N, C-alpha and C positions, 0 to 999 in steps of 0.2 A: 028767308031770314030778312029781318028788317035792316035796310042799309043804315038806319040811324044807330042801331045798336051794334052794328058790326065793329069789331075791334080795329083800332087804328094800327095800321101797319108801321112797324119800327123802322126808323131811318138808318141806313147803313152809312158808316163813316167813309169819307172820300179817300181813295187809295193814293199813296205818295207816288210821285213819278219815279221810275227806275233810274238808278245812277248810271253815268256813262262809264263803263268798264272797258279798259283797253287790254286786250289779251296780247302778250308778247309772243311773237313767233320765235322760232329757233335762231334765226339770223340776228334778231335784235338782242336776245340773251347773250349770244356769243360776242356780239359787238360790245355790250356793256361790260362783260367779264374781261374782255381784252383791254378795255380802257382802264378798269380798276387795277388790273395787274400791271399795266404800263405805268400808272400813277405810283403804285407801290415800289416798282423798280426804280423810278426816278428818285423817290424819297430815300430809298435804301442807298442808292448811289450817292445822293447828295450827303447823306449822313456819313457814308464812308469817306467821302472827300473831306468833310469838315472835321470828323473825329479821328481819322487815320492819316490820310494823305497830307493834309495841311500841317498838322503838328509834326509829322515825320519829316516833311520838307523843311520846317523851321529847325528841327533838331539836326538834320543833315547840314543845313547851312551853317548852324552854329559850330558844329564840330569840325567842319571842313574849312571854315573861313575865320571865325571869331575866337574859337577856343585856343587858349595859350598853352604852350608846352610846359609841363611841370616835371622837374627832375626829382628823383627819389634816391635817398641815401639810406641804406639798411645797416643797422648795427645790432650785433648780438653780444649779450653779456650775461653774467650770472653772479650771484652773491654767494660767496664761499666763506667758510670759517677755517681757522688754523687747525689742522688735523694732525694727529700724531700716529702712533702705531695702533693697530687694530685692538680694541679692548677685549679682554678675556674674562674679566670679572663682571659681576652684576652691576656695580656702581659705574663702571666704565661704559657698559652697554646703555645704561639709563642716561648717562651724561651725553653719549653720542646721539641718542634719539632726541634728547632735548636740544642739542645743537642743530640737528637737522630741522626740527620744528621751528627753531628760531630763524634760520635762514629762509625757510618757506614764508614765515610771517613777514620778514623783511622784504622779500620779493613782492608780496602783495602790497606792502606799504609803498614801495617804489612805483609799482604800476598805478596805484591810486594817486600818487604824487604827480606823476607825469600828466594825469588828466585834471589836475587841480589848478586853481588860480595862483597858488604859491609859485608854481613853476613859471607862469607867465610873468609874475613880478620879478623873479630872479633873472629871467631871460631879458627883461627890459633893462635890468641893471648892466647887462653885458652887451646886448645887441639892440638895434633899433628895429623892432618887429614891424612897425608901420612902414618904414622904408623898404624892408625886405619884401613884405607881402602887398605893398602898394606900388609894385615895380611897374615901369612903363610897359613891359612885355605882358603884363597880366591883362586878362579880358575883364569885361564889366561884371560878369557873374561871379568870378573867383577872386576879384581884387578886394583887399581889405580897406574898408572906408576909414579914413583917419578920424572921422567924427564919432565913430562907434564907441560905446562904453567898454569898460574893462570886462564886463560879463560877456558882451558880444565878441570881444577879442578871444576870450577863453573858448567860446563855442566855435569860433572860426579856427582856432589853433587845433582843436580836437578833430577837425576835418583834415587838417594838414599833417598832423602827427598822430600816428597809430601805434599802439603797443599791444603785444600779445605775450602771455606767460604760459609756457608749457609746464604743466604740473609734473609730468613724468621725468623730464630731463632737467627741470628747474632752470630753463633758459628763457631769458626775456629778449624778445625781438622788437626793436624800435625802428620805425620807418618814418622818415621826415621828408616832406615834399616842399619844394620852393620853385620859383620861376627861373632861377639860374643854378648851375651846378655848384658854384662857390657858396651861394647863400644856403643851399641845402646842406652842404658839408659843414658850414659854420654853425648853423642851428643844431645839427645833430651832435657835433663835438661839444657845444655848450651844454646841451641837455645831459650828455654823458658825464661831463665834469660836475654839473650840479648834483646829479644822482650819486656820484662817487663821494662828494662832500657830505651829502645827506646820510649815506651809509656809515661813513666814518663818524659823523656826529652822533648817530644813534648808538653805534658800538662804543664810542668813548663815554657816552652818558651812562650806559649800562655798566661799563667797567668802573666808573666812578661810584655808581650806586653799590656795586658789589664790594668795592674796597672801603667804602665809607664806614660800614659797621666794624670792620676789622681795625681800621685806623682809630676809630673812636674808642674801642676797647683797649687798644695798645696805649693810647694817650691817658686813659683813666688809670691803668696799671702803672704807667710811668710817674704820674703825679703822686700816687700813694707810695710808690717805692722811694721817690725823692723825699717825701715827708718822713718816712721811717728812717731813712739814712740820716737825715738831719737830726731826728730825735735821738738816734743812737750816738751821733757825734756830740750832741749837747750833753748826753748822760756821761759820756767818757770824759768830757772836759770838766763837768761839775764834780765828778768823783775822782778826777785825776788818776784814772785807771783805764788802761786800754782793754784789758781782758779780766774782769772780776773772777771769772771761773779759774783762770790760771793763778790769780792771786789767792783764791781760796785754797787751791792745791798747795801753794807754797806755805800758806798759813797752817794747814793741816800737817805738813811736814815739819814745820817749826814746833807745833804742839807735840808732835811725836818725839822730837829731839829733847824738848824740855821735860816731857814725862820720863824719858830715859835717864836724863841727868838727875831728875828728882829721885827716881828709884835707886840710882847708883849712890846718891848722897845719903838717902835713908838707910841703905844697906851698910854703908861705911859707919853711919852713926850708930846703928845697932851693934856693930862689931866693936866700936870704941867704948860704948857704955857698958860693955861686958866686963871690962877690967879697969875703966877710968871713972872718976866721979863726974857728976854733971857740971861741976864748976871748973872742970879742966879746960885749959885754953883751947885745945884742939877740938873738944866736944862743943864748946861755945861757938867756935868759928864754923864748925860744920853745921850746927843748928842755924846759925845766921845765913849760911849759904842755902840751906833747905828752905828757910823762910823767904829768901829773895826769889828762889826758883818758883815757889808756890805763888808768890805775888805776880811774878812775870807770867806764870801759867794762867792765873786767873785773868790777868789783863788780856792776854792773847785769846782766851776763851770768850771774854766779853766782846772782843772785836769780831770773833767768828759768829757769835749769836748770843741772845739774851738768856737762853735756857728756858724761856717761857713759851707756851703754845699760843697765848694771846694775852693782851693786856687785862682782860677781865679776870684772869686767874689770880692776880694780886691787887686788884683794884686799880687805882691810878698809878701810872708809871712815872713816878717823880724823879727817878734816878737818871732818866734820859738814855738808859741802855736799851738798845734795840731799835732806836729811832733811825739809826744809820749804820747798821751792822753789815758785815761782809755778806752774811747770808741773804739779807734783804737786797743788797746790791746785786748779788748773783741772780736772785729771782727776777728782779727787774731787768737785768741784762739778758737773761735767758728768754723772757717774754719778748723783748725787742728783737733778739737774735732769731727766735722762731718766726716772728712776724716778717722779719726781713728775709729770711730764707724762703718762706711761703710766697712773698711778693716777688722774689727773684725767680722762683719757679713759674709763677703766674706770668711774669714778664717774658720769660723764655717761651712759654706756651702762646702768649699773645703774638710774639714775633713769628713763631712757627705758623700760627693761624693766618697772620697777614701775608706771609710769604706764600702759603697755600692758596689764599684767596687771589693773590696777584698772579700766580701761575695759572689758576683756573680762569681768571678773567682774560689773561693773555691768550689762553688756548681757545676760549669762546669768542674771541674777537673776530668780527666779520669784515670783509673787504669786497669791493666790486672788481670783477675780472672781465675785461672786454677782450674776447678772442676774435671778433669781427669788428674792426675799428672803422670809423667813417672814412670813406674814400670818395674822391670827386667823380661823379658819373660822367660818362661820355655821351649818352643819348637819353632822351626823355622817355619815360615809361607811361606818363599820364598826360592828358586823358586817353583812355583806351577807346579811340573813336569808333572803330568798326564794331567792337563789342557793345559799346553803349548804344549805338544806332540800332543794332539788331535786337538788343534787349527792349529798347523803347518800342520798336516796331512790333515785337511779339506781344508786349503788354497792351499796346493800343489796339491791335487787331483782336486780342482776346476780349478786351472791354467792349469794343464795338460789337463783336459777335454776341456777347451776353446781352447787351442792350437791345439788339435787333430781335433776339430770341424772346426776350421779355415782352416786347411790343407785339410780336406775332401771337404769343400765348394770350395776352390780354384781349387782342382783337378776336381771337377764336372763341374765347369765353363770352365776350359781349354779343357775338352774333349767334 
């Protein structure tokens, strides 16, 4: 083969130098593993010291050296209503259930009131809360700052005053803390007095609301009764007649007597005209008597009534008869008397209703009964040093354990 036409041999690329690879022996692996474990132990120990031991030491120092003693006064009271005999009818049972519901509602009102700002305002009117809870014995963490706002004072007092309501027994338990036994007793007694005044105020307001409608109805009936009595008195004075009905009875009796006399005279006249002339003196005298009796009878009948059903029967009533007859007076008097009798009955009914409303309002009245009254404590119950230290140590250890576990889990997943 011709060397000129011989194919050129392809050039091979230069080979890269082999890297320096260090192979660890068993002793070096063991040494590095021991160093990493030792570093993790140190970090774990350091975190335990920083997250558990140091805060626990601070807490122990605070509770054993700085924390001030707090004295607690416990008061137990309940809201009751005036109760009578056990109800046997349906209405009595319903009213007793309503009374029990009302006392329960009032108990919740008192509990909410103790936790409100209104209590703080009323306490400040009686006591100096800043002087009580900024006492020299108080420590820095539990002392009330005089520069705090009223909202901060309310929040602070909620930590010093606790209230619990037992729904089964309907008993309210009030516990007040202060830095001296006397201050705790004073604050507890003041809260009890304020709550008592609040319950009385609510009860009296409901009592007035219940009585207001009955009093209003009684006043309305009294006004109408007084008006009708005045109208009846004015009628009697204008007619100069105390009882027109009795006068009408006397008038009817008089008409009967006149009619009897007229009949007797007419009978005697008939007997005389049988044997005497009409010009006879005795006949003329008897006729004159009969005419007088008839005129008197007509006059008395006109006083009793006009004899007409209405003025339209005869056109215009020009004679004046019937404008003020005894019959009309009796009708007017009977109308006034019936209205007066009705109003008198309505007045008696209104009086009865008001008395019933008063009795019901008195029976439903509530009052505060304190069966465990505030007493001066002899030793402090707060702070509970050992218990608080153990609780803090348990929580700190638990949180530290959770944090360490999370770190180890993350490290395992990353590797």
